[in-house]
C-alpha positions in Angstrom: -0.2 -0.1 0.0 2.8 2.6 0.4 3.5 2.1 -3.5 -0.2 3.4 -3.5 -0.1 6.8 -0.9 2.5 8.5 1.1 1.4 10.4 3.5 3.9 13.6 3.3 1.3 17.0 3.2 0.0 18.3 6.7 -3.8 17.3 6.1 -2.6 14.1 5.5 -1.4 13.6 8.1 -4.2 14.8 9.9 -6.3 12.6 8.7 -3.8 10.2 8.9 -3.5 10.9 13.0 -7.7 11.3 13.0 -8.0 8.0 12.2 -5.5 6.6 14.2 -7.2 8.2 17.1 -10.3 7.1 16.0 -9.6 3.5 15.7 -8.2 3.4 19.0 -11.1 5.1 20.2 -13.6 2.6 18.0 -11.8 -0.5 19.5 -12.5 1.4 22.6 -16.3 0.9 22.0 -16.3 4.8 22.5 -18.0 4.9 18.8 -20.1 2.6 16.6 -18.0 2.5 13.2 -20.3 4.8 11.5 -19.3 7.7 14.0 -16.1 6.4 14.1 -15.2 7.1 10.4 -18.2 10.0 9.3 -15.9 13.1 11.1 -13.1 11.4 8.8 -14.6 11.7 5.2 -16.1 15.4 5.6 -12.3 16.4 6.9 -10.7 15.0 3.6 -13.7 16.8 1.6 -13.8 19.9 3.8 -9.9 19.4 4.0 -9.8 19.3 -0.3 -7.9 16.3 0.6 -10.2 13.8 -1.8 -9.7 16.4 -5.2 -6.3 16.4 -5.1 -5.5 12.5 -4.5 -9.0 11.2 -5.0 -11.7 9.3 -3.2 -9.7 5.9 -3.4 -5.7 7.1 -1.4 -8.4 9.3 1.1 -9.9 5.9 1.6 -7.0 4.1 1.8 -5.3 6.0 4.6 -8.8 5.4 6.7 -8.7 1.8 6.5 -5.8 2.1 7.1 -5.7 3.3 10.2 -8.6 0.6 11.0 -6.9 -2.0 10.3 -6.1 -3.5 13.1 -9.3 -2.8 14.6 -12.2 -3.4 12.2 -12.4 -6.1 9.5 -11.9 -3.9 5.9 -15.2 -4.8 4.3 -16.7 -3.2 7.3 -14.9 -0.5 6.7 -15.5 -0.1 3.4 -18.8 -0.3 3.4 -19.0 2.5 6.5 -17.0 4.4 4.4 -18.7 4.1 0.9 -22.5 5.8 2.3 
């Protein structure tokens, strides 16, 4: 996956940090999956990340952060809503 995306620009680093934090909170049952991912989707759109790198690559950042705490299919289904 590292050949697909390089997370080095500030908005991308912020998205990754927020996604990792929300994945931890999801794993601790503080959020359901939709509550954990919805603000990340909004941030990716509002910050211009989706326009800059595309929705698939933005999704890859979120999916990477949640990979250790949730099934990838569940993230994909929630992100696509």
